[in-house]
PDB file with one MODEL, atoms N, CA, C and O in Angstrom:
MODEL        1
ATOM      1  N   LEU A   1     -39.214 141.124 143.137  1.00  0.00           N
ATOM      2  CA  LEU A   1     -38.461 140.877 144.340  1.00  0.00           C
ATOM      3  C   LEU A   1     -38.697 139.431 144.732  1.00  0.00           C
ATOM      4  O   LEU A   1     -39.820 138.937 144.632  1.00  0.00           O
ATOM      5  N   GLU A   2     -37.655 138.747 145.176  1.00  0.00           N
ATOM      6  CA  GLU A   2     -37.802 137.356 145.597  1.00  0.00           C
ATOM      7  C   GLU A   2     -37.663 137.244 147.110  1.00  0.00           C
ATOM      8  O   GLU A   2     -36.703 137.737 147.702  1.00  0.00           O
ATOM      9  N   LEU A   3     -38.623 136.598 147.710  1.00  0.00           N
ATOM     10  CA  LEU A   3     -38.581 136.303 149.137  1.00  0.00           C
ATOM     11  C   LEU A   3     -37.937 134.930 149.281  1.00  0.00           C
ATOM     12  O   LEU A   3     -38.442 133.941 148.749  1.00  0.00           O
ATOM     13  N   LYS A   4     -36.812 134.873 150.009  1.00  0.00           N
ATOM     14  CA  LYS A   4     -36.078 133.610 150.152  1.00  0.00           C
ATOM     15  C   LYS A   4     -35.887 133.261 151.613  1.00  0.00           C
ATOM     16  O   LYS A   4     -35.512 134.103 152.429  1.00  0.00           O
ATOM     17  N   ARG A   5     -36.148 132.023 151.922  1.00  0.00           N
ATOM     18  CA  ARG A   5     -35.817 131.415 153.205  1.00  0.00           C
ATOM     19  C   ARG A   5     -36.348 132.147 154.436  1.00  0.00           C
ATOM     20  O   ARG A   5     -35.603 132.383 155.388  1.00  0.00           O
ATOM     21  N   MET A   6     -37.607 132.500 154.421  1.00  0.00           N
ATOM     22  CA  MET A   6     -38.207 133.097 155.605  1.00  0.00           C
ATOM     23  C   MET A   6     -38.491 131.976 156.601  1.00  0.00           C
ATOM     24  O   MET A   6     -39.079 130.955 156.245  1.00  0.00           O
ATOM     25  N   SER A   7     -38.075 132.172 157.833  1.00  0.00           N
ATOM     26  CA  SER A   7     -38.266 131.148 158.850  1.00  0.00           C
ATOM     27  C   SER A   7     -38.451 131.799 160.212  1.00  0.00           C
ATOM     28  O   SER A   7     -37.816 132.805 160.529  1.00  0.00           O
ATOM     29  N   VAL A   8     -39.331 131.210 161.006  1.00  0.00           N
ATOM     30  CA  VAL A   8     -39.542 131.648 162.385  1.00  0.00           C
ATOM     31  C   VAL A   8     -39.282 130.437 163.281  1.00  0.00           C
ATOM     32  O   VAL A   8     -39.764 129.339 163.003  1.00  0.00           O
ATOM     33  N   SER A   9     -38.532 130.638 164.337  1.00  0.00           N
ATOM     34  CA  SER A   9     -38.219 129.572 165.276  1.00  0.00           C
ATOM     35  C   SER A   9     -39.497 128.887 165.773  1.00  0.00           C
ATOM     36  O   SER A   9     -40.517 129.542 165.989  1.00  0.00           O
ATOM     37  N   LYS A  10     -39.432 127.581 165.948  1.00  0.00           N
ATOM     38  CA  LYS A  10     -40.598 126.819 166.407  1.00  0.00           C
ATOM     39  C   LYS A  10     -41.168 127.384 167.705  1.00  0.00           C
ATOM     40  O   LYS A  10     -42.378 127.330 167.924  1.00  0.00           O
ATOM     41  N   ASP A  11     -40.310 127.921 168.562  1.00  0.00           N
ATOM     42  CA  ASP A  11     -40.764 128.475 169.844  1.00  0.00           C
ATOM     43  C   ASP A  11     -41.659 129.699 169.676  1.00  0.00           C
ATOM     44  O   ASP A  11     -42.392 130.055 170.598  1.00  0.00           O
ATOM     45  N   TYR A  12     -41.610 130.347 168.512  1.00  0.00           N
ATOM     46  CA  TYR A  12     -42.353 131.588 168.297  1.00  0.00           C
ATOM     47  C   TYR A  12     -43.432 131.479 167.230  1.00  0.00           C
ATOM     48  O   TYR A  12     -44.054 132.481 166.876  1.00  0.00           O
ATOM     49  N   ARG A  13     -43.658 130.289 166.719  1.00  0.00           N
ATOM     50  CA  ARG A  13     -44.685 130.108 165.692  1.00  0.00           C
ATOM     51  C   ARG A  13     -46.071 130.229 166.301  1.00  0.00           C
ATOM     52  O   ARG A  13     -46.268 130.000 167.495  1.00  0.00           O
ATOM     53  N   GLY A  14     -47.033 130.597 165.451  1.00  0.00           N
ATOM     54  CA  GLY A  14     -48.414 130.722 165.901  1.00  0.00           C
ATOM     55  C   GLY A  14     -48.716 132.049 166.573  1.00  0.00           C
ATOM     56  O   GLY A  14     -49.777 132.214 167.175  1.00  0.00           O
ATOM     57  N   ARG A  15     -47.795 132.992 166.476  1.00  0.00           N
ATOM     58  CA  ARG A  15     -47.970 134.308 167.109  1.00  0.00           C
ATOM     59  C   ARG A  15     -48.155 135.433 166.090  1.00  0.00           C
ATOM     60  O   ARG A  15     -48.210 136.606 166.459  1.00  0.00           O
ATOM     61  N   GLY A  16     -48.251 135.075 164.820  1.00  0.00           N
ATOM     62  CA  GLY A  16     -48.448 136.090 163.786  1.00  0.00           C
ATOM     63  C   GLY A  16     -47.166 136.709 163.260  1.00  0.00           C
ATOM     64  O   GLY A  16     -47.211 137.663 162.483  1.00  0.00           O
ATOM     65  N   ILE A  17     -46.021 136.177 163.675  1.00  0.00           N
ATOM     66  CA  ILE A  17     -44.744 136.756 163.247  1.00  0.00           C
ATOM     67  C   ILE A  17     -44.520 136.552 161.751  1.00  0.00           C
ATOM     68  O   ILE A  17     -44.103 137.478 161.055  1.00  0.00           O
ATOM     69  N   SER A  18     -44.794 135.353 161.254  1.00  0.00           N
ATOM     70  CA  SER A  18     -44.617 135.084 159.817  1.00  0.00           C
ATOM     71  C   SER A  18     -45.515 135.977 158.977  1.00  0.00           C
ATOM     72  O   SER A  18     -45.095 136.504 157.947  1.00  0.00           O
ATOM     73  N   LYS A  19     -46.750 136.143 159.422  1.00  0.00           N
ATOM     74  CA  LYS A  19     -47.688 137.008 158.697  1.00  0.00           C
ATOM     75  C   LYS A  19     -47.180 138.440 158.676  1.00  0.00           C
ATOM     76  O   LYS A  19     -47.246 139.106 157.642  1.00  0.00           O
ATOM     77  N   ALA A  20     -46.673 138.923 159.807  1.00  0.00           N
ATOM     78  CA  ALA A  20     -46.144 140.286 159.885  1.00  0.00           C
ATOM     79  C   ALA A  20     -44.908 140.446 159.003  1.00  0.00           C
ATOM     80  O   ALA A  20     -44.773 141.451 158.305  1.00  0.00           O
ATOM     81  N   LEU A  21     -44.009 139.468 159.029  1.00  0.00           N
ATOM     82  CA  LEU A  21     -42.806 139.528 158.189  1.00  0.00           C
ATOM     83  C   LEU A  21     -43.166 139.545 156.713  1.00  0.00           C
ATOM     84  O   LEU A  21     -42.613 140.326 155.939  1.00  0.00           O
ATOM     85  N   CYS A  22     -44.092 138.686 156.330  1.00  0.00           N
ATOM     86  CA  CYS A  22     -44.521 138.630 154.937  1.00  0.00           C
ATOM     87  C   CYS A  22     -45.156 139.958 154.521  1.00  0.00           C
ATOM     88  O   CYS A  22     -44.893 140.463 153.430  1.00  0.00           O
ATOM     89  N   GLY A  23     -45.984 140.513 155.389  1.00  0.00           N
ATOM     90  CA  GLY A  23     -46.590 141.813 155.108  1.00  0.00           C
ATOM     91  C   GLY A  23     -45.557 142.906 154.930  1.00  0.00           C
ATOM     92  O   GLY A  23     -45.702 143.767 154.062  1.00  0.00           O
ATOM     93  N   GLU A  24     -44.513 142.878 155.748  1.00  0.00           N
ATOM     94  CA  GLU A  24     -43.435 143.871 155.626  1.00  0.00           C
ATOM     95  C   GLU A  24     -42.702 143.738 154.297  1.00  0.00           C
ATOM     96  O   GLU A  24     -42.346 144.741 153.678  1.00  0.00           O
ATOM     97  N   VAL A  25     -42.477 142.505 153.860  1.00  0.00           N
ATOM     98  CA  VAL A  25     -41.832 142.287 152.559  1.00  0.00           C
ATOM     99  C   VAL A  25     -42.693 142.873 151.447  1.00  0.00           C
ATOM    100  O   VAL A  25     -42.177 143.536 150.547  1.00  0.00           O
ATOM    101  N   LEU A  26     -43.997 142.632 151.502  1.00  0.00           N
ATOM    102  CA  LEU A  26     -44.895 143.162 150.471  1.00  0.00           C
ATOM    103  C   LEU A  26     -44.903 144.694 150.485  1.00  0.00           C
ATOM    104  O   LEU A  26     -44.873 145.320 149.425  1.00  0.00           O
ATOM    105  N   HIS A  27     -44.942 145.297 151.667  1.00  0.00           N
ATOM    106  CA  HIS A  27     -44.906 146.762 151.770  1.00  0.00           C
ATOM    107  C   HIS A  27     -43.572 147.317 151.255  1.00  0.00           C
ATOM    108  O   HIS A  27     -43.548 148.310 150.528  1.00  0.00           O
ATOM    109  N   PHE A  28     -42.479 146.678 151.633  1.00  0.00           N
ATOM    110  CA  PHE A  28     -41.141 147.078 151.189  1.00  0.00           C
ATOM    111  C   PHE A  28     -41.065 147.069 149.664  1.00  0.00           C
ATOM    112  O   PHE A  28     -40.607 148.031 149.048  1.00  0.00           O
ATOM    113  N   ALA A  29     -41.524 145.958 149.060  1.00  0.00           N
ATOM    114  CA  ALA A  29     -41.456 145.825 147.600  1.00  0.00           C
ATOM    115  C   ALA A  29     -42.316 146.864 146.899  1.00  0.00           C
ATOM    116  O   ALA A  29     -41.887 147.473 145.919  1.00  0.00           O
ATOM    117  N   GLN A  30     -43.522 147.066 147.397  1.00  0.00           N
ATOM    118  CA  GLN A  30     -44.418 148.036 146.766  1.00  0.00           C
ATOM    119  C   GLN A  30     -43.870 149.451 146.880  1.00  0.00           C
ATOM    120  O   GLN A  30     -43.942 150.223 145.923  1.00  0.00           O
ATOM    121  N   ALA A  31     -43.323 149.796 148.041  1.00  0.00           N
ATOM    122  CA  ALA A  31     -42.779 151.146 148.251  1.00  0.00           C
ATOM    123  C   ALA A  31     -41.601 151.434 147.339  1.00  0.00           C
ATOM    124  O   ALA A  31     -41.312 152.593 147.041  1.00  0.00           O
ATOM    125  N   ARG A  32     -40.925 150.399 146.899  1.00  0.00           N
ATOM    126  CA  ARG A  32     -39.754 150.580 146.040  1.00  0.00           C
ATOM    127  C   ARG A  32     -40.046 150.317 144.570  1.00  0.00           C
ATOM    128  O   ARG A  32     -39.129 150.238 143.753  1.00  0.00           O
ATOM    129  N   GLY A  33     -41.328 150.182 144.235  1.00  0.00           N
ATOM    130  CA  GLY A  33     -41.732 150.095 142.837  1.00  0.00           C
ATOM    131  C   GLY A  33     -41.695 148.726 142.206  1.00  0.00           C
ATOM    132  O   GLY A  33     -41.812 148.614 140.985  1.00  0.00           O
ATOM    133  N   TYR A  34     -41.538 147.682 142.993  1.00  0.00           N
ATOM    134  CA  TYR A  34     -41.571 146.337 142.426  1.00  0.00           C
ATOM    135  C   TYR A  34     -42.994 145.995 141.994  1.00  0.00           C
ATOM    136  O   TYR A  34     -43.963 146.427 142.619  1.00  0.00           O
ATOM    137  N   GLY A  35     -43.106 145.235 140.946  1.00  0.00           N
ATOM    138  CA  GLY A  35     -44.417 144.849 140.444  1.00  0.00           C
ATOM    139  C   GLY A  35     -44.969 143.602 141.096  1.00  0.00           C
ATOM    140  O   GLY A  35     -46.177 143.369 141.087  1.00  0.00           O
ATOM    141  N   ALA A  36     -44.072 142.792 141.668  1.00  0.00           N
ATOM    142  CA  ALA A  36     -44.505 141.532 142.268  1.00  0.00           C
ATOM    143  C   ALA A  36     -43.441 141.013 143.211  1.00  0.00           C
ATOM    144  O   ALA A  36     -42.277 141.409 143.153  1.00  0.00           O
ATOM    145  N   VAL A  37     -43.875 140.112 144.084  1.00  0.00           N
ATOM    146  CA  VAL A  37     -42.964 139.353 144.938  1.00  0.00           C
ATOM    147  C   VAL A  37     -43.157 137.893 144.567  1.00  0.00           C
ATOM    148  O   VAL A  37     -44.287 137.425 144.433  1.00  0.00           O
ATOM    149  N   VAL A  38     -42.054 137.173 144.402  1.00  0.00           N
ATOM    150  CA  VAL A  38     -42.107 135.756 144.065  1.00  0.00           C
ATOM    151  C   VAL A  38     -41.386 134.955 145.149  1.00  0.00           C
ATOM    152  O   VAL A  38     -40.546 135.483 145.877  1.00  0.00           O
ATOM    153  N   LEU A  39     -41.731 133.677 145.239  1.00  0.00           N
ATOM    154  CA  LEU A  39     -41.072 132.789 146.198  1.00  0.00           C
ATOM    155  C   LEU A  39     -41.298 131.355 145.784  1.00  0.00           C
ATOM    156  O   LEU A  39     -42.135 131.066 144.929  1.00  0.00           O
ATOM    157  N   SER A  40     -40.540 130.452 146.401  1.00  0.00           N
ATOM    158  CA  SER A  40     -40.700 129.023 146.180  1.00  0.00           C
ATOM    159  C   SER A  40     -40.807 128.341 147.535  1.00  0.00           C
ATOM    160  O   SER A  40     -40.180 128.759 148.508  1.00  0.00           O
ATOM    161  N   THR A  41     -41.608 127.290 147.584  1.00  0.00           N
ATOM    162  CA  THR A  41     -41.731 126.475 148.789  1.00  0.00           C
ATOM    163  C   THR A  41     -42.043 125.048 148.362  1.00  0.00           C
ATOM    164  O   THR A  41     -42.517 124.811 147.251  1.00  0.00           O
ATOM    165  N   SER A  42     -41.777 124.112 149.246  1.00  0.00           N
ATOM    166  CA  SER A  42     -42.012 122.720 148.879  1.00  0.00           C
ATOM    167  C   SER A  42     -43.435 122.287 149.212  1.00  0.00           C
ATOM    168  O   SER A  42     -44.146 122.941 149.975  1.00  0.00           O
ATOM    169  N   MET A  43     -43.816 121.193 148.630  1.00  0.00           N
ATOM    170  CA  MET A  43     -45.160 120.676 148.811  1.00  0.00           C
ATOM    171  C   MET A  43     -45.436 120.260 150.256  1.00  0.00           C
ATOM    172  O   MET A  43     -46.594 120.195 150.668  1.00  0.00           O
ATOM    173  N   VAL A  44     -44.397 119.980 151.022  1.00  0.00           N
ATOM    174  CA  VAL A  44     -44.596 119.549 152.406  1.00  0.00           C
ATOM    175  C   VAL A  44     -44.771 120.730 153.364  1.00  0.00           C
ATOM    176  O   VAL A  44     -45.138 120.526 154.522  1.00  0.00           O
ATOM    177  N   GLN A  45     -44.521 121.934 152.917  1.00  0.00           N
ATOM    178  CA  GLN A  45     -44.647 123.131 153.746  1.00  0.00           C
ATOM    179  C   GLN A  45     -46.075 123.675 153.656  1.00  0.00           C
ATOM    180  O   GLN A  45     -46.301 124.777 153.155  1.00  0.00           O
ATOM    181  N   VAL A  46     -47.022 122.896 154.142  1.00  0.00           N
ATOM    182  CA  VAL A  46     -48.438 123.232 154.005  1.00  0.00           C
ATOM    183  C   VAL A  46     -48.784 124.515 154.762  1.00  0.00           C
ATOM    184  O   VAL A  46     -49.544 125.341 154.257  1.00  0.00           O
ATOM    185  N   ALA A  47     -48.241 124.688 155.954  1.00  0.00           N
ATOM    186  CA  ALA A  47     -48.514 125.912 156.720  1.00  0.00           C
ATOM    187  C   ALA A  47     -47.992 127.136 155.980  1.00  0.00           C
ATOM    188  O   ALA A  47     -48.644 128.180 155.973  1.00  0.00           O
ATOM    189  N   ALA A  48     -46.823 127.018 155.357  1.00  0.00           N
ATOM    190  CA  ALA A  48     -46.266 128.132 154.584  1.00  0.00           C
ATOM    191  C   ALA A  48     -47.158 128.449 153.388  1.00  0.00           C
ATOM    192  O   ALA A  48     -47.385 129.618 153.075  1.00  0.00           O
ATOM    193  N   GLN A  49     -47.660 127.423 152.722  1.00  0.00           N
ATOM    194  CA  GLN A  49     -48.548 127.641 151.579  1.00  0.00           C
ATOM    195  C   GLN A  49     -49.797 128.407 152.013  1.00  0.00           C
ATOM    196  O   GLN A  49     -50.224 129.341 151.335  1.00  0.00           O
ATOM    197  N   ARG A  50     -50.374 128.011 153.134  1.00  0.00           N
ATOM    198  CA  ARG A  50     -51.563 128.715 153.645  1.00  0.00           C
ATOM    199  C   ARG A  50     -51.234 130.166 153.971  1.00  0.00           C
ATOM    200  O   ARG A  50     -52.010 131.069 153.657  1.00  0.00           O
ATOM    201  N   LEU A  51     -50.081 130.390 154.603  1.00  0.00           N
ATOM    202  CA  LEU A  51     -49.664 131.751 154.930  1.00  0.00           C
ATOM    203  C   LEU A  51     -49.564 132.595 153.663  1.00  0.00           C
ATOM    204  O   LEU A  51     -50.153 133.673 153.582  1.00  0.00           O
ATOM    205  N   TYR A  52     -48.821 132.108 152.679  1.00  0.00           N
ATOM    206  CA  TYR A  52     -48.605 132.878 151.457  1.00  0.00           C
ATOM    207  C   TYR A  52     -49.913 133.121 150.707  1.00  0.00           C
ATOM    208  O   TYR A  52     -50.162 134.230 150.233  1.00  0.00           O
ATOM    209  N   GLU A  53     -50.734 132.105 150.602  1.00  0.00           N
ATOM    210  CA  GLU A  53     -52.015 132.280 149.904  1.00  0.00           C
ATOM    211  C   GLU A  53     -52.902 133.275 150.644  1.00  0.00           C
ATOM    212  O   GLU A  53     -53.642 134.028 150.012  1.00  0.00           O
ATOM    213  N   GLY A  54     -52.839 133.289 151.966  1.00  0.00           N
ATOM    214  CA  GLY A  54     -53.594 134.250 152.757  1.00  0.00           C
ATOM    215  C   GLY A  54     -53.096 135.676 152.609  1.00  0.00           C
ATOM    216  O   GLY A  54     -53.826 136.628 152.887  1.00  0.00           O
ATOM    217  N   GLN A  55     -51.849 135.824 152.171  1.00  0.00           N
ATOM    218  CA  GLN A  55     -51.254 137.140 151.956  1.00  0.00           C
ATOM    219  C   GLN A  55     -51.411 137.612 150.513  1.00  0.00           C
ATOM    220  O   GLN A  55     -50.926 138.685 150.156  1.00  0.00           O
ATOM    221  N   GLY A  56     -52.088 136.815 149.678  1.00  0.00           N
ATOM    222  CA  GLY A  56     -52.351 137.226 148.301  1.00  0.00           C
ATOM    223  C   GLY A  56     -51.485 136.558 147.251  1.00  0.00           C
ATOM    224  O   GLY A  56     -51.608 136.870 146.067  1.00  0.00           O
ATOM    225  N   PHE A  57     -50.614 135.649 147.653  1.00  0.00           N
ATOM    226  CA  PHE A  57     -49.791 134.927 146.689  1.00  0.00           C
ATOM    227  C   PHE A  57     -50.637 133.866 145.996  1.00  0.00           C
ATOM    228  O   PHE A  57     -51.553 133.295 146.588  1.00  0.00           O
ATOM    229  N   ARG A  58     -50.311 133.615 144.733  1.00  0.00           N
ATOM    230  CA  ARG A  58     -50.989 132.578 143.961  1.00  0.00           C
ATOM    231  C   ARG A  58     -49.942 131.632 143.387  1.00  0.00           C
ATOM    232  O   ARG A  58     -48.886 132.063 142.924  1.00  0.00           O
ATOM    233  N   LYS A  59     -50.248 130.341 143.424  1.00  0.00           N
ATOM    234  CA  LYS A  59     -49.333 129.342 142.871  1.00  0.00           C
ATOM    235  C   LYS A  59     -49.312 129.503 141.354  1.00  0.00           C
ATOM    236  O   LYS A  59     -50.363 129.501 140.712  1.00  0.00           O
ATOM    237  N   VAL A  60     -48.120 129.642 140.783  1.00  0.00           N
ATOM    238  CA  VAL A  60     -48.010 129.839 139.337  1.00  0.00           C
ATOM    239  C   VAL A  60     -47.377 128.655 138.616  1.00  0.00           C
ATOM    240  O   VAL A  60     -47.541 128.512 137.404  1.00  0.00           O
ATOM    241  N   SER A  61     -46.648 127.795 139.350  1.00  0.00           N
ATOM    242  CA  SER A  61     -46.078 126.606 138.719  1.00  0.00           C
ATOM    243  C   SER A  61     -45.590 125.640 139.788  1.00  0.00           C
ATOM    244  O   SER A  61     -45.488 125.977 140.967  1.00  0.00           O
ATOM    245  N   ALA A  62     -45.295 124.439 139.339  1.00  0.00           N
ATOM    246  CA  ALA A  62     -44.755 123.402 140.211  1.00  0.00           C
ATOM    247  C   ALA A  62     -43.783 122.564 139.395  1.00  0.00           C
ATOM    248  O   ALA A  62     -43.972 122.380 138.193  1.00  0.00           O
ATOM    249  N   PHE A  63     -42.736 122.054 140.052  1.00  0.00           N
ATOM    250  CA  PHE A  63     -41.791 121.190 139.360  1.00  0.00           C
ATOM    251  C   PHE A  63     -41.111 120.264 140.362  1.00  0.00           C
ATOM    252  O   PHE A  63     -41.060 120.552 141.558  1.00  0.00           O
ATOM    253  N   SER A  64     -40.596 119.165 139.865  1.00  0.00           N
ATOM    254  CA  SER A  64     -39.792 118.260 140.675  1.00  0.00           C
ATOM    255  C   SER A  64     -38.338 118.683 140.535  1.00  0.00           C
ATOM    256  O   SER A  64     -37.869 118.882 139.414  1.00  0.00           O
ATOM    257  N   PRO A  65     -37.611 118.828 141.636  1.00  0.00           N
ATOM    258  CA  PRO A  65     -36.254 119.367 141.575  1.00  0.00           C
ATOM    259  C   PRO A  65     -35.199 118.389 141.061  1.00  0.00           C
ATOM    260  O   PRO A  65     -34.067 118.793 140.793  1.00  0.00           O
ATOM    261  N   SER A  66     -35.547 117.121 140.921  1.00  0.00           N
ATOM    262  CA  SER A  66     -34.562 116.124 140.491  1.00  0.00           C
ATOM    263  C   SER A  66     -35.296 114.872 140.004  1.00  0.00           C
ATOM    264  O   SER A  66     -36.517 114.762 140.122  1.00  0.00           O
ATOM    265  N   LEU A  67     -34.533 113.949 139.464  1.00  0.00           N
ATOM    266  CA  LEU A  67     -35.112 112.673 139.050  1.00  0.00           C
ATOM    267  C   LEU A  67     -35.672 111.943 140.269  1.00  0.00           C
ATOM    268  O   LEU A  67     -36.767 111.384 140.213  1.00  0.00           O
ATOM    269  N   LEU A  68     -34.922 111.949 141.366  1.00  0.00           N
ATOM    270  CA  LEU A  68     -35.418 111.322 142.591  1.00  0.00           C
ATOM    271  C   LEU A  68     -36.698 112.004 143.055  1.00  0.00           C
ATOM    272  O   LEU A  68     -37.642 111.336 143.476  1.00  0.00           O
ATOM    273  N   GLY A  69     -36.734 113.340 142.980  1.00  0.00           N
ATOM    274  CA  GLY A  69     -37.948 114.074 143.330  1.00  0.00           C
ATOM    275  C   GLY A  69     -39.125 113.648 142.475  1.00  0.00           C
ATOM    276  O   GLY A  69     -40.244 113.510 142.969  1.00  0.00           O
ATOM    277  N   SER A  70     -38.875 113.443 141.206  1.00  0.00           N
ATOM    278  CA  SER A  70     -39.935 112.983 140.301  1.00  0.00           C
ATOM    279  C   SER A  70     -40.423 111.602 140.691  1.00  0.00           C
ATOM    280  O   SER A  70     -41.627 111.347 140.706  1.00  0.00           O
ATOM    281  N   LEU A  71     -39.492 110.705 141.006  1.00  0.00           N
ATOM    282  CA  LEU A  71     -39.871 109.344 141.396  1.00  0.00           C
ATOM    283  C   LEU A  71     -40.670 109.327 142.696  1.00  0.00           C
ATOM    284  O   LEU A  71     -41.539 108.478 142.893  1.00  0.00           O
ATOM    285  N   LEU A  72     -40.363 110.275 143.579  1.00  0.00           N
ATOM    286  CA  LEU A  72     -41.069 110.358 144.859  1.00  0.00           C
ATOM    287  C   LEU A  72     -42.284 111.270 144.802  1.00  0.00           C
ATOM    288  O   LEU A  72     -42.968 111.468 145.807  1.00  0.00           O
ATOM    289  N   CYS A  73     -42.553 111.828 143.617  1.00  0.00           N
ATOM    290  CA  CYS A  73     -43.657 112.783 143.429  1.00  0.00           C
ATOM    291  C   CYS A  73     -43.510 114.003 144.346  1.00  0.00           C
ATOM    292  O   CYS A  73     -44.501 114.541 144.840  1.00  0.00           O
ATOM    293  N   PHE A  74     -42.272 114.427 144.564  1.00  0.00           N
ATOM    294  CA  PHE A  74     -41.985 115.606 145.380  1.00  0.00           C
ATOM    295  C   PHE A  74     -41.924 116.822 144.474  1.00  0.00           C
ATOM    296  O   PHE A  74     -41.286 116.788 143.422  1.00  0.00           O
ATOM    297  N   GLN A  75     -42.589 117.901 144.882  1.00  0.00           N
ATOM    298  CA  GLN A  75     -42.619 119.101 144.046  1.00  0.00           C
ATOM    299  C   GLN A  75     -42.250 120.354 144.826  1.00  0.00           C
ATOM    300  O   GLN A  75     -42.445 120.451 146.037  1.00  0.00           O
ATOM    301  N   ILE A  76     -41.714 121.298 144.084  1.00  0.00           N
ATOM    302  CA  ILE A  76     -41.477 122.659 144.563  1.00  0.00           C
ATOM    303  C   ILE A  76     -42.530 123.529 143.886  1.00  0.00           C
ATOM    304  O   ILE A  76     -42.750 123.424 142.679  1.00  0.00           O
ATOM    305  N   PHE A  77     -43.174 124.383 144.666  1.00  0.00           N
ATOM    306  CA  PHE A  77     -44.186 125.285 144.134  1.00  0.00           C
ATOM    307  C   PHE A  77     -43.623 126.697 144.032  1.00  0.00           C
ATOM    308  O   PHE A  77     -42.957 127.179 144.948  1.00  0.00           O
ATOM    309  N   HIS A  78     -43.896 127.350 142.918  1.00  0.00           N
ATOM    310  CA  HIS A  78     -43.550 128.764 142.740  1.00  0.00           C
ATOM    311  C   HIS A  78     -44.807 129.592 142.964  1.00  0.00           C
ATOM    312  O   HIS A  78     -45.873 129.283 142.432  1.00  0.00           O
ATOM    313  N   TYR A  79     -44.667 130.647 143.758  1.00  0.00           N
ATOM    314  CA  TYR A  79     -45.769 131.557 144.059  1.00  0.00           C
ATOM    315  C   TYR A  79     -45.418 132.964 143.596  1.00  0.00           C
ATOM    316  O   TYR A  79     -44.248 133.336 143.501  1.00  0.00           O
ATOM    317  N   ARG A  80     -46.461 133.731 143.310  1.00  0.00           N
ATOM    318  CA  ARG A  80     -46.290 135.125 142.894  1.00  0.00           C
ATOM    319  C   ARG A  80     -47.403 135.961 143.515  1.00  0.00           C
ATOM    320  O   ARG A  80     -48.561 135.545 143.569  1.00  0.00           O
ATOM    321  N   CYS A  81     -47.028 137.143 143.981  1.00  0.00           N
ATOM    322  CA  CYS A  81     -48.021 138.106 144.476  1.00  0.00           C
ATOM    323  C   CYS A  81     -47.825 139.398 143.693  1.00  0.00           C
ATOM    324  O   CYS A  81     -46.831 140.099 143.880  1.00  0.00           O
ATOM    325  N   ASN A  82     -48.770 139.708 142.819  1.00  0.00           N
ATOM    326  CA  ASN A  82     -48.716 140.972 142.082  1.00  0.00           C
ATOM    327  C   ASN A  82     -49.090 142.097 143.035  1.00  0.00           C
ATOM    328  O   ASN A  82     -50.044 141.985 143.806  1.00  0.00           O
ATOM    329  N   LEU A  83     -48.341 143.163 142.973  1.00  0.00           N
ATOM    330  CA  LEU A  83     -48.578 144.286 143.872  1.00  0.00           C
ATOM    331  C   LEU A  83     -49.532 145.298 143.249  1.00  0.00           C
ATOM    332  O   LEU A  83     -49.523 145.481 142.032  1.00  0.00           O
ATOM    333  N   PRO A  84     -50.347 145.950 144.054  1.00  0.00           N
ATOM    334  CA  PRO A  84     -51.327 146.912 143.524  1.00  0.00           C
ATOM    335  C   PRO A  84     -50.691 147.956 142.606  1.00  0.00           C
ATOM    336  O   PRO A  84     -49.637 148.517 142.905  1.00  0.00           O
ATOM    337  N   GLY A  85     -51.355 148.194 141.497  1.00  0.00           N
ATOM    338  CA  GLY A  85     -50.907 149.229 140.581  1.00  0.00           C
ATOM    339  C   GLY A  85     -49.793 148.803 139.651  1.00  0.00           C
ATOM    340  O   GLY A  85     -49.337 149.585 138.817  1.00  0.00           O
ATOM    341  N   ARG A  86     -49.346 147.539 139.796  1.00  0.00           N
ATOM    342  CA  ARG A  86     -48.241 147.029 138.971  1.00  0.00           C
ATOM    343  C   ARG A  86     -48.643 145.698 138.379  1.00  0.00           C
ATOM    344  O   ARG A  86     -49.674 145.140 138.753  1.00  0.00           O
ATOM    345  N   THR A  87     -47.832 145.169 137.444  1.00  0.00           N
ATOM    346  CA  THR A  87     -48.089 143.845 136.879  1.00  0.00           C
ATOM    347  C   THR A  87     -46.878 142.966 137.043  1.00  0.00           C
ATOM    348  O   THR A  87     -46.896 141.807 136.629  1.00  0.00           O
TER     349      THR A  87
ENDMDL
END
């Protein structure tokens, strides 16, 4: 299952909403037999990286999305969270 474009309004950040949403995605995926949840985020989304890593996601790869991205050393990170009992 791929988690795409999760966002919480700036007015509501810091209240645990992102953590709860991420947890719901993981529960949803596991209940439906998915083996893992994957997602991508950019290197500048440090708070998102901390959130995902705290929820059990591990960085599995990184790449520059374009030649300009490469020149600017900008990367997109791919994350994966294996779900219990699955691979």
